[in-house]
C-alpha positions in Angstrom: 200.4 187.9 209.0 201.6 187.7 205.4 198.1 187.2 204.5 197.0 190.6 206.4 199.8 192.7 204.6 198.7 191.4 201.5 195.3 192.0 201.8 196.5 195.6 202.8 198.2 195.8 199.8 195.5 194.9 197.7 192.9 197.3 199.4 195.8 199.9 198.9 196.1 199.4 195.5 192.4 199.0 194.9 191.9 202.5 196.7 194.5 203.8 194.5 193.0 202.7 191.3 189.8 203.9 192.6 191.0 207.3 193.7 192.9 207.4 190.1 189.5 206.8 188.1 187.8 209.6 190.2 190.4 211.8 189.3 190.2 210.7 185.5 186.2 211.2 185.7 186.7 214.7 187.6 189.1 215.8 184.6 187.1 214.5 182.3 184.0 216.7 183.4 186.1 219.4 183.7 187.1 219.3 180.3 183.7 219.2 179.1 182.1 221.9 181.0 185.0 224.4 179.9 183.3 224.4 176.4 182.5 227.9 175.5 178.8 226.9 174.6 178.6 225.0 178.0 179.7 227.9 179.8 177.4 230.1 178.0 174.3 228.0 178.9 174.9 228.2 182.5 175.7 231.7 182.6 172.9 232.5 180.2 170.7 230.6 183.0 171.8 232.2 185.8 171.4 235.5 184.2 167.6 234.6 183.5 167.0 233.3 186.9 168.4 236.8 188.2 166.2 238.7 186.1 163.3 236.9 186.9 163.9 237.1 190.5 164.7 240.9 190.0 161.6 241.5 187.7 159.5 239.4 190.6 160.8 242.0 193.5 159.9 244.7 191.3 156.6 243.7 190.6 156.2 242.8 194.4 157.1 246.0 195.7 155.0 248.2 193.2 151.9 246.3 194.2 153.0 247.0 198.0 153.4 250.5 197.0 150.2 250.9 194.9 148.4 249.1 198.1 149.6 251.7 200.5 149.1 254.6 198.1 145.6 253.4 197.8 144.9 253.4 201.9 146.7 256.9 201.9 144.2 258.2 199.1 141.0 256.5 201.0 142.5 258.3 204.6 142.9 261.2 202.9 139.2 261.4 201.5 137.8 260.3 204.7 139.5 263.3 206.6 138.4 265.7 203.6 135.3 264.5 204.1 135.4 265.0 207.9 136.6 268.4 207.1 133.6 269.5 205.2 131.3 268.3 207.3 132.7 270.2 210.1 132.8 273.4 207.9 129.2 272.9 207.0 128.4 272.8 210.3 130.3 275.3 211.5 129.0 277.6 208.8 125.4 276.7 209.7 126.1 277.4 213.3 127.6 280.9 212.3 124.2 281.8 209.9 122.3 281.0 213.3 124.2 282.7 215.6 124.6 286.0 213.4 120.5 285.2 213.1 119.9 285.1 216.8 122.1 288.0 217.3 120.6 290.0 215.1 117.4 289.2 216.7 118.4 289.8 220.4 120.1 293.1 218.9 116.8 293.9 217.4 114.6 293.3 220.4 117.4 295.3 222.6 117.0 298.4 220.3 113.5 297.9 220.3 112.6 297.9 224.3 115.4 301.0 224.2 112.7 302.8 222.0 110.1 302.0 224.3 
């Protein structure tokens, strides 16, 4: 039984030493990262990434808006062309009706004179 308790004590000591060593390394790393230069580099990198993402999103949204406006312009041009075509047809129809009406009116007037 004393061997088991001795091995437990050894394991506990080893574990405690390992824990102390990890804590010491964490403290050293924290001191290293607390230097103003490292902090500035980290902050600058984070800012650069944020700016690049914002710029990329801006360009993407501008591209999407430009495509939408292009589609709107094409649709507007198509509608304008269709309206102009219909206006031309109606004007032509109006002229034809005026001509037919005047011809009919002339024939009726002539029949009445006969």
